[in-house]
N, C-alpha and C positions, 0 to 999 in steps of 0.2 A: 376367546371364551367359547365361541360356537364350535370351533374345531375341538376344543377340549371336551365339550359336551358330547360331541359325536363319538369320541373314543370310549365313552361309557366308563370313565374312571371314577364315577361317583359325583361328579360335578353337576349341580342342578342350577338352572337359571333362577329359581326362586322368585325374588323380587326384581330380577333383571328383566329388562325389555329389549327386544332385538328387532330391528327394522330391516326388512328385506326390500332394498330400493329397486324401483323400476328403472328402465333404461335411461341413461343420461343424468340420473340423480345420484347424489352421494351425500355423505355426512351421517352422523349417528342418528339423525332423525330424517334423513333423506331430504335435507332442506336446501341443498346447493345443486347447481347445474351449470354446464357450459353451453348447452343448446347445440352441441356438436358431438359426433362420434369420433372425432380425430384423436390421435394419441396426445398425451399431455405435452410432450416435448414440442409437438407441432403447434399446439394451442399457444404455448409460450412464445414461440418464434413468430407466429402470426400476430399476436397482440402487440409485440414490440415493433414489428414491421409496419403496422397500421399507424403508428404515431408519426406526427409531423412536428416540425420545430415550432415552439411557442414564442419565437423571437418578437412577434408583433401582437401577441394575444394579451392586451393590456388588462383584461378582466381577471387575469390570473391572480392579481394582488388581492382580489376579494375572496379568495379561497385559501385560507391559511394552511390547509392540509396539503397543498401542493408545494409547500416549502419544506424540504426534509431537514431535520434538525438532530443534532447530538444533544441529548438532554442531560448528559453527565456533568456539564459545566454551563451554568448560566451566568452571564456577566453583562456589563454595559457595552453592547456591540451594536453595529448597524442592523444586522439581522442575526438570527440564531446561528450558532456555530456549526460548521461541518466538521466531522471527526478529523479530517485531513488538516484542519487549521490548528490542531494541538501540536505543539513543538515543531511548527513549520518555519520558525525563525522570525515570524511577523507578529507584532502585538495587535491581534484582532480585538482584544478587550482593552478598555481604556486603562486599566491598572495592570495589564499584563498577566492576568490569571491563566491565560492559555499558554504561557511560556514559563512554567515553573522551573525551579533550579535543576530538577532531574533531567531536563531536556539536554543540558550540556554533556551529560554522560554519553550521548550519541556521538558527539564530536571526539570524545576521549577513547571511544571503544576501539580496541585492536582485535584483529582476527588471527586465528591460528594459521600456520603455514599451509594447511590443506584447505583453507577457506578463502573466499573472495570477499572483499569489503565493499559493500554497496555505498553509493555516494551519501546516503542518509546515515551511514554508520553501522548498519546491520550486517551480519555475516551469513553467507550461504556456502554450501560445499563447492569447492573449486571445480569439481567434476560437472557442475551444472552451468558453468560459465559458457556463454556463447553456444547454447544448445537449442536456440530458437524457441525457447519457452521461458518467459521472464519469471524470475524467482525473487528478485529484489522488489520491495514495495514501490520504489521509484523507478523500476524497470531498467536500472543502470547496468545490468549484466548482459544486455543485448544491444547491438550496435545501433539499429534504427531508433530505438527509444533513447539511447544515451545522447545522440546528437539531435534529438527532438525533431526528427523529420517525419516520424510516423503520425498519421492522422488519428486523433482520438474522438472525433465527433461521432463516430459510429456507436460509442458507448450508450448514447441516448436511445438508440434504436435496436439494441440487441441485449440479450441477457448474458453476454460474454463474461466469463469468470474474472478475467484480469481487471475489468472495469470497477469491480467492487473492492479492490484492494490497492489500486494504483494511487500514488501520490503525485502532486504537482510540484514543479520546481519553484524556486523563490520568486521568479518574475511572472508566474502565471497565477490565475485565479481559478479556484476549484468551483466547478458547477455542481458538486455534490453527488455526481453519478459516474465519475471517472473521466468526464470531459474536462480538459484544462484549457483555459482561454487566456489570450492576452487581455490586458486591462482595457475595458471599454467595449470588448467584443461580446456578442450575444451567446448566451447559453441556450442550448436546444430545449432544456426543460424549464426555462424561464426564471431560473434562480437570480440572474442578474437584474431582472425587472423588479423583484422584491428589494434588492439592494438599492437600485436607482430610486425607487419610490420612497423608501425610508430615508435615504440620505438627502434627497431633494426636499422632503417635508420638514427637515430640521429648521427650526426658527433661525432666521438670519439677521436678527436685530436691525431690520431695515424695512422700508415701505414695500407694499405689494408691487408698485411699479418698478422699483429697483430689482426686486426678486424676480419679477417676470422677465425683465430684460436679461438678467443673468441666466434664467432658465432657457430663454430663446437661444442664447449663445451656446448652450450645451447640445442643441440639435433637435431634430424632428422627433426622434424616439422619446426623449425625455419630456418634451412639451406635450405630446399626445398622451403619454403615460400619466401625466399629472392632470389630465382631463381637459386640456386646452387644444385648440386647433392651431397647428403650426403656421398656417397661413395668416393668423392674426399677428404673429411676430413680424411678418414681412410687410404688413400694412399699417403697423402701429407707428412706424417711423418713416422718414422721408426717403431712405435709401436702404437697399438690401445688402449693401457692402458692410461687412463687420467693422472695418476700420472707421467708417463714418458714424457708427453708433457711439463713438467716443464722446461726442458733444452731449448726447442724451445721458450717457453714463455720468458725466460731470454734473449735469443738472439735477438728476433725480436720485442719485445714490449719495448716502451720507459720506462724511469724510473718512470713516473707517467702518468696516463691517465684516462679518463672517459669512461665507457662502461655500457650501460643499456640493460636490457632484461625484458621479461614479468614478471620475479620474482619481479621487482620493480613496484608494482601496484600503488605507490604514486608519480610517476614521473609526472610533473617536480618539485613538491615541495620537494621531497627527491631524491637524486642522488647517484649512486654508483661510488666510486672512487677506483682506483687500484694503489698501489705502488709496483714497481718492485724491490725495495730494501729492502722490509720488509720480515722478516722470515715468510713464509707461512705455515710452518709445513705440507707441502705436498698439502694443499687445495688452490692451486694458483688461481683457477677459482672463489673463493669466494672473494667479494670485501673487501679490507683492511680498507676502511673507509665508513661510512654512513654519507652523508652530507645533510644539510637541510637549508632552508631559515629562519634564526634566527629572522629576523625582523617580521615574521608572527607567531613566536612561542617563545616569550621572556621568558615564564615561565620555559621552559625546561633548565636544566643545567647538563652537563656531565663533569666528571673529564677527564683531558688530551685532551680536544678538542681544535681545532685550526681552523683558517679560510683559505679556499682555494677558490679563485674567488668569494668572498662575500658569501660563504656558510660555515656554521659552521660544521666541520667534527668530527665525533667520531672515535677515534683510534681503531685499531684492537683488542687490549686487552679487551676493553670494549664490543665490539660487540660479541666477542667469549663468554664472560661471560653472556651477556644479551640474546642473540638470539640463541636458539636451532633451532627453525624453524624461520629463519630470516624474511621470507616474511610476515607471519602472525603477528609476534611480532612487525615488523615495523609499520604495520597498527595500532596495539593496542597502541604502544608507542606514535606515532605522532597524535593519536586522541586527545592527551592532548592539541593540538594546537588550538582547537576550541576556538574562542574568548569569553570572559566573560565580558560583560560591567561592568565597575566598579560600576555603579549605582545599579546593580542587587544584589551584595553581601552586605547585610546589616543584621541587627538583625532579620528582618522579614523573610528573605529567607534562612539564614544559617540553620535553623532547618530542612529544606526540602532537604538538601544536605549532601553528604558524601565525605570526602576528601581522595583521594588516595595519600599516602605518597610517594611511589616510582614514580608514574606517575606525581605527582604534578598537579592534576586536580580535579575538582569537578564533581561528578555525582549525579543523583537523589538518594535519600535514598531508593527508591523502587528497585533500582538495586542491593542492598546489599544482598549477599547470596541468589541470585535468580537462581542459576544454570548456570549462564553465567559470564565469566570473563570480566570485564570492566576496571580493573586496571592491570598494569604490576605487575608481581610477585604475582598475585592473592590476592591483598590486600583485595578485597571485597568477597573472597570466604568463604564458610562455615567454612573451617578448620582454617582460619586465623581471624575469627571474634568471639569475646567473646559474649556469649549468652546475657549477660547483655546489650551489645551495641544494639543488635537487639531488645531487650525489650524496650529500651529507644527510639527507632526510631518510635514506634507506627505505625507499618505497617498494613494497612487495608486489604491487599490482601494476608494474610498469615493464615495458620491454625497451631495452636500449638498442638503438640502431647502430650497427657496426659501421665503422670502427670506433667504438667508445664515444658516441656523440649524444644526440638528444634522446631523452627518455619519453616514451609514448605510452599513454594509458593503454592497458592491455586490450580493452574493448575496442578502442580506435584502431588498434593494430590489425583488426579483422580486415579492414579495407584500405586504410591509409598506409602506404608503403614507405619504408625508409628509402633513401636515395641509393643505397648500396645494392647492387644486384644480388649479392649473396644472401640478403634478407628477403628481398621481394620475390625472387624467382623460385627458390627451392622449397618454399612452403606451400605454394599453390594458393588457392583461394579458400575462404571459409564460407561455403555456400550451404552445406548441410552439416549437421552436428558431427558426423564421422570423418570429415575432411581433415587432412593432415594439419593444415593451418589451425583449425579449431582446436585440435588436440594439443598442438604445441602451445597455444595460448593458455590452455588449461594447465600446462605444466606436465603433460604426459610424455613429452619429448624434451630431452635436456637442451638440445641446441638445434638450430636449423641445419638441414643438409647442405654441405658446402659444394658438392660436386656430384654429377650424375653421369652414368656410363655413356649416355647418348651424346654427351658434349665432347667426346674424343674427336680430334681432327676436324674442328669446325672453325679453325683459324682464330679462335679467341681463347687464349691461354688462361685457364682458371687456376691451375696449380702453380703456385709461385716457387715451391721447392721441388727440385728435381730429385729423382731416385735413380742412381746409376746413370745420370745425365739424360734421363727420360722424363718427359712431362706429357701432358694430355695432347700436345701438339707436335710430338716427334714420332718418327717411324710411320708417318701417315700414308706413305706410298702403298702400303699393303692394306690400307683401310678400305672397307667397302664403301662405294659411292652409290647414291640413289639417283637414278636418272629421272629427269623430267618432273621434279618435285618443287621447282621454282627456287631451289636453294643450291648455291654453288658448293658442291662437295669437293671439288678440286680447285686449286688456285686459278687455273685457267678457265674454269667455268664450262669446260667442254661437255660435262654431263647434262647441260641444259641446252645444247645445240641440237638441231635436227629432231626436235620432238614434235610429234604430230598432234598432240593434245594440249599444248600450252599456248597462252597468248604471247608469252615472251618469244617463243619460237616463231609464231606467226608474224610478229612485228619485225623480228630479225631477218627472216628469210623472205617474207612476202611483201612487207611494206618497204623495207630498206634494201631488199635484194642482195643481202649479204650472202657470202658463200658458206659452204658446209662447215668451214673451220674459222668463221669470223663472227665477231660481235658488232652490234651497232654502237657508234661512239659519237657523242656531241662535242662541239668545239666552241671556243669563245667567240668565234665569228658567226655564231648562230647557224652553222652548218652541221650536218650529220653524215658521217662516213662509216666505212667498215674497217674494223681493226682485227688483225690476225690474233687468234687465241694464244699464239706464242708470246705476244706482247702483253697479254693479260697476266696478272699475278707475278710480274717480274720486279716489283718494287718501284716502278716508275709510273707516275700518273700521266696517262696520255689523254684521258677523256674528262670532259667537264663533269664535276660532281664526284670524280674518283670512282666511276662505275666499273673501271677495269681492274681495280685493286681492292677487292673486298677484304682480302686478308690483312690490309694495312690498318683497319679500324681498330681502335683500342678494345681491349678485352671486355670492358664493362659497358660497351655501347653498341647498340644495333647499327648495322651498316646503312645509315641514312645518306642523303645527298650531301656531299662534302663541299663546303664553301672554300673559296681561295684562302680565307684567313684561318683555315683548319677547323672552324666550327661546322656543325652539321644541322640540317633541317629535315623534316619529314617530307617525303615525295609529294604528299597531298598539298604542300604549300607551293608547288611549282606552278607557274603560269597563272597566277591569281592577281596580277597587277600590283603586287606588293613586293618590294625588295627585301626579302627575309635574309639574304646574304648581303653583307655590307657593300660588296661590289656588284650586286645584282646578278650573280651567277644563275640564280634560280629562274630568272626571267629571260636569259639569253637563249635558251633552247626553243623559245616560242616567239619569234619576232612578229608574228601576226597580231599579238595583243595590242600593238600600238594603234591599230585601227578599231579597237573595241571601244565603243562609245558609252556603254552602260556604266553607270557610276557605282554599281554594287561591288564592294570589295569582297575578297575571300571567295570568289567564284572562279572555278577553273574555266578558261576560255579556249574553246575549240578553234580549229582553223576556219570553220565556217561561221565564226563569230557568235556561236551559241554558247551561253554560259551555263555551266552545270554546277550543282552543289558539290562541296568538297566530299560529302559522304559517298558520292558516286565515282570518286577517283580511286583507282587501284582496288576495284571491287570485283575483278575478274569478268567484267562485262564491258564491251566496247560501246561507249555512248557517243564518242566523237567519230562519225563515219566520214571516210572509209578507213582512215589511217590509224585510228585508235590512240590518239594523243593522250587521252585520259589514262591509258595503261602503260605509257612509256616509263621506263626506269623503275617499274614497280617491283622488280626482283629485289630491290633494296629493302623492301618491306617484308620480304619473306625470310623467316629464320626457321631452322630445322625445329620441327615440333618435338618438344621434350616430354610430352605426355605419352603414356602408354594407352593404347586402346584395346579393349577386350571384345570389341564388336565382331572381330573375325574369328575369335576362338570358338571352338566347338564347346557347347554347353555340356557340363558334366556335374552331376548326372542329369540326363535329359529330364526336364520337368513335365513328364507325362502324367496326367491325372487319371486316377481310376474312376473318376466321376465323368460321365459323358457331358453333363451340364449341371449347373447349380439348380437344385430343385428345393424350394422351400414349401413344405406341405401346409404351412399355416395359412389361414385365410387372410387375404389382403384386407386392410382397413382403408376404406375410401374416405378422404377428407372432404367435408362439406362445410365450407365456411360461409356459404350463402345463408345457412340457417342460424349463424351466429350474429345476433343483432343487439349490440349494446344499446343502452338507453338513447333514444333519439331526441335531439333538440332542434328547435326551429332555426337557430342561428348557427352559421358555420363555426363562429368563434367558440360557442359553447360546445359544439360537437367535437372540435379539436381538443378542448380541455377534458372532455369525457374520456378520451383515449388514455389520458394520464391520471385517471381517477385514483389508481392504486400506486402512483409513482413507479417504482420498479417492481411492484407486485403484480399479481394476475387477477383480473376482474372475474368475478363469479356472479351468477344470478341467484337470488333468493326466491323462496316461494311467494314472498310478498311483492315480487317484481322489483324490489330494491336491488342495488348492487352491493356486493361485498368484496373482500380482498383476501387473497392467499399471499402471504408475505414470504419471501425467501429468508434464510437464516440471517441475512445481513440487515434486515429491517423488522420493525414491529409496529403495532398501533393499528387502529381501525382502518386507516388508509395507507398503511406501510410508510408512515411519515417520519418515523424515528429510526435513527441509526443504532444498530445493536453493537454492544461491546463484544468483541469476539477475537478468537485466535484462529488464523488460517494455517493449517498444517499441510505442508507439501512433503511427500516422502517417496523415495524409491528404495526398494528392498531387494537385495541380492541373496539368493539361497545357494549354499554350497552343494556339491554333488550329493552328499549323504542326506541332505534334506530336500533334494529336488525330486524325490519320488522315484528314483531308479528302482528301488525295491518294490515300491507300491505306486503305480501310476494313477491311482484313484484318490490321491489326497490333495488337499489345498491348504492354504494358510489363511486364517482369519486374524485380523489385527483389531484389537479393541483399545481405543485411546480414551483416557479420562482426564478431565481438567480438575485438579485438586487444590484446595486452599489450605495452607498451613498443615498439610499432611493428614488432615482429618476430614474435611468436608468435600465431597465430590459434587462439583457444580454441573458438569455435563459429560456425557459419554457418547462416543460414536464408534461404529465398527465398519470395516470394509473387508472385502476379500482381496487378497494380494493378486495383482496382475503382473506377471513377470515383465521386466525390462521397461516398465512404464512408470512415470511419475503420477502419483495419485494425490488428489487434494480434497480436503474436507474441513468443515468448521467445527470448532468447539465454542459455544456461547457462554459468556459470563452471565451471572444472574441479572434479571431485569426487575425494575428499571435501574439504569446506571446512576451514580458511579459505583463500580465494584469496590469491595473492601481492599484496603492496602495491606499487604503482607506477602507471604511466600507462595506464589502460584507455580505449580509444577504440572507436567504432563506425564502420566503413567501409561506406558504403551506395552501391551501384552500380545504375544504371538501364540496361536493355537494351531496345531496340525489336525485336520479333520477329514473324515471320509463321510460317506452317506450314513454311517451308523455310529461312529465314534468321534470323540473330541479328546485330544491330548494337549496338555500345556507344554510349551517349548521353552520360552525365555521371556525376559522383560527388559525394557529400557526405562530410564528415568531422566527427564529433561527439565531444567529450570526454564521458565518463560522469561526471555530477556526483555528488559525495559517494560515490566508489567504495568507501569504507570500509564502507558499509552492505551487509548481506548480500543484501537485495532492494531493487531500485531501479527507477525508471521514467524513460523518455526519451520525451517527448511532442513530436511534430514536425508542423508544418504546412509541407509542402514545395511548391515551385514548380519544375517541371521545365523547364529551358531547355537550349539547346545548350551544349556545353562551350566554355570560353574558353582561348585559347592563352597561353603565356608563353615566355620564353626564358632563364630564370635557372638551370634545371636542365640537367645534362648527361645526356641520355637516349640511350644508345648505339644502341639499336634501338627507339626509340619517340619520343613527342612530349611536350613539357612542357605540362601542363594545370593549371587552377586549380579548386579545389573550389568548388562553387556557393555554399555557405553561408559559406565563408571564403576570399575571393579572395586574401588574403595568404599562404595555405598552398597549396603546389603539389605535384604528383606527376607521375610518368612513366606515360603510357599506352603500354603496350608493343605492338609489332607481333605478329602471330601467331607462336607457338612461341618467344617470348622472355618472360623473367620476371625478377623481382628489382626492387629499388628503382630501379636504373639501367638496367633492361632489358638486362642483360649476361649472363644465364644462358639458355642454349639448351636446349630440351626439346621433344619431340614432344607435340602436344596430342591426347589420346585421344578428344575429343568428336566424335561422329558425327551424321549427319543434320542438318547445318547448325548444330550447336551450337558454341560457342566457349569457350575456357578462361578462367576467372576467375583461378584459381591453377593450379598444375601439375596438380592432380587434382580440381579443382572445375569443373563445366561449367555454362554457361548454355544450356539447351536451347531448341530452337524449339517453337512451339505444338504440343501433342499428343504431345510426346516427354518421357519421364521416365527416371530412372535415373542412375547415376553417370557413364555415358558416353553418355547420350541414346539408348540402343538400345530402351528400353521404349516401347511404343505405347499412348497413352491417347486414346481416341476416343469421348467421350460424345455426339458429334453424330450418331451413327448413328440414323436414323429421326427426327431432329429437323428440322422444316421451318420455315425463317424466311421470312416473307411478303415480298412486294414487292421481291424481289431482295436481301434481307438475307443475310448469311453467318454460319453457325454457327461459333463459335470455342470450342475447349476452354479451360477456365480452370485451376482448381486441383483436383486429384483429392481433396483433403482437405475441400473445401467441400461443403455440401449442394447448392448450385447449381453444377453442374460445367461449365456452358457458358453462353454468352451469344450473342444474335443481334446482330451488328454491322449496323446499318441504313444504308441509303442515305440521302442527303440527302432530306428531305421526309417521313421516316417515323420512328416511334419505338414504344416499348412492348416487352414481353418478346419478342414474335415479329414485331416491325416491322409490326404490323397496323393501327396508327393513323397518320393523316396529321398532319404538323406544322402549326402555325398559320402563316399567311403574311400579310404586309402588302404590298400592291401600291401603289406610288406612281406617279402619272401626271403628266406635265407638259403644260401646254397647248401646242398647236402654235404659238401666238402668242408663246411664251416665246423671248426673244432675249437673247443674251449681249452684254455690253458688249465692244466690240472690243478694249478695253485689258485685259480680264480673261483672262489666259492659263490660270488654274487656278481655275475656279469651285468653290466648296465649299458643300455643303448639309449642315446638321447636323440630325439627327433624334433627338429624345429619346423614350425609352420610359418611360412612366409606369406604375407598379405600383399596383394596388389589391387588397388581400386581402379575402376575404369576412369579414364581421364585424369588420373593422378600423375604427378611428375615421375620421371623414370627411375624410381628406386623401390626396393622391396623393404618391408618392415617386418620385424619378428612379431608374430601374433602372441598376445598375452594368454597362452593356453598351457596347461600342464596336465599331462595324461600319465597316470601311474598304472602299470599293468604287470602282473607277475605271469611269466610264461616259461614253461619248461622247453628249453631249446631242443633238447634231445627228442621231443615229441613232435617237432615241426616236420 
């Protein structure tokens, strides 16, 4: 409003008041402060880094606001629900309210051919698979997260975006902030302490003495948490040995009672029951019965079960046989209780499901043999599933190892190789998103490469079928050999003799004194002699380990040390006091090991009786002095490098910058965190809790010296203690050449997304400026407080092309929100922006009929300026200024550099920013760290347009003549890509260039 007032367009403050805040204060009344001049993003990082784990901060249970809750569903549960516990397969509520019928729709969901199905049933674009940026809510589209090796404890100490949308798997407990823990482990934010406190405080229909005994057996944390000194446990009885407490248990505990601990993560749906008359076999602290609400789980049936207080209880004999780790197995077993609507199971849906016999439940067929156990007794595990069953399931997200054997989940294929060389070798590794292996697993390559040029004449025939009696291992006498590269390029190995720079040559000629045309050769009598090169490669093994007949090794195996029984071992297993060859061939070459007295196995033993680690064997460094025994026979480990290297190629074009150095003319902002002093408390425990005052929000100081909170979109409440219902949108947009600004380099695309209910009510809108080749994420929030209304929720996404002075509408997309019954959801989009398409089926009074880009069958009215409504029949003045246009009556799409409700605010980060070579500085988003970009002219690129683009010049001979009958000659040019350290093959780049040229003018 102040900017509008300054324009002099007739706006008057009238009854409005305006506060001009002094330094470090903000808010409509200047009531908030951070007490620091640091940038906001640094303040956020600093406050999270200052937090420490609350694992032993027992006073946390006295502050209910430090327990984050999802308020959209309240039920009888141990503690309030986390949004991640809705549809997680576990009954966290006694009557299963957190597992409604709709949850099973996730199991039934099928994805399109160009999509990848996450383990939880949601779909993402297949182009986003294995791109090192998780898009599935359960993170199952990335390798480290899929196999659950990635550490998520960092979530408590960082504002990292993925932490606020990640789900936990079935056997893990959610800490409410993205950290997933095994049952009984600590949460950094103390959520487990609330759970422990509440479940231990549940009446156990027994005496205090019995309850205290059971409490002591749960450990020191629980005892101290409940206000007792754990040392009292140790002195209350005659012995500290848990087994000897059995007599006390018999005396003071009743014949039967209930007692719950944090090990029962499924309470109150499942309850632990103890019988004092049952034979415990010493483990008296383990519940004798597992009881559950049978009315909520009628499908489960156990032998020997009976009813106690309306709960069906499983007897001890069954629990001992079923549960090795009782806590995790209980969660897996009772996940079978998820309701399945009878109308869902029919001939159309059964093919999408797999039945677990032991668990008596249905799971998605995509969960079968996926590396995770979803059935008890591992019914769905690789080892228990016949390969023909997997074949019949027609799983789309699997890779079959050749030749036609096991199916591997596509994410696991990133690092776990099939046995066949044809699969492992020719795809390389998936280390960055652009690697060939990553692209292949996304489906961008039809099949792996079977053969590379550099494999010709390496004595390992790859091509089974000959062409004119020629294979990759024929006519090799004319093939170039590479001297002194530790690889035998000739059958006789003469290319590796008399080399001045290799350890192999040193050992051959200096240690064993072999001649210029001889190799060293070990024998079964533990001696080493010299062998003429003429006897190498003749098809007859003369030397121990077959070191003279490299060409005899099978084509799919590296030339390792060959045992007498035709098996092979790695050279690093030589001389380690272990007979890896059945006849001990690997230890015959080093008779000195018989005197080695050290008992450590798998250590290489030098002649001087020094043992070295296996990692130091065949590492191109002589550790055993002076004869280098640790490097003997290491040529067996060297194979011709099949990667291309671009390191020696001359760079073109040379990346010479027109900027002598980077110069940022903006004044630096010094960060002073010494002046940031949250409320001080006398006790360290209270001080630690104060760092968590706003949970995952940011602490601010008020004028009254009290503390307040700034909440991210994921939370709300005075202390950011409530989870927001929200939709996280992840999108990447590609612009074709005609929209890429080749005609006008000064334009950008603004995307405006709105969350709409039943096509009429707009709940929330957000806008971003498109950043090329980058995935962008933002939230759309449902109305608060939850739960949201049930109905049809959609996302309307509009694209606008804008310059500093104008805004033009381009196109729209319309997306249904999948599984809108979930409190938190994701919509992952790979968009392609094209011009809008016309239609004539709608009656648009003051507008035009258009089709949505992603759904041509769905249409809408694009209204003319100052007209609104579904049929463009509502007239209203548009308040948008400075070239902006109205999206809705009161929502503006502003031109570049303009912000605010009506586009009066000026945002100019380009002040003092110089783009080189005629580039133009464009403002982007004021919320991003990088608030501007340089739009470069053709022929230049980089942050400030300081680098020249590569260029290919094509010349035609002057003698080039056109056929007089050819009216439109066509020349096709292929661009071939070769990545550094990729395997030795070229791939055709996905580029298309169309250019009309008058050949007679060349």
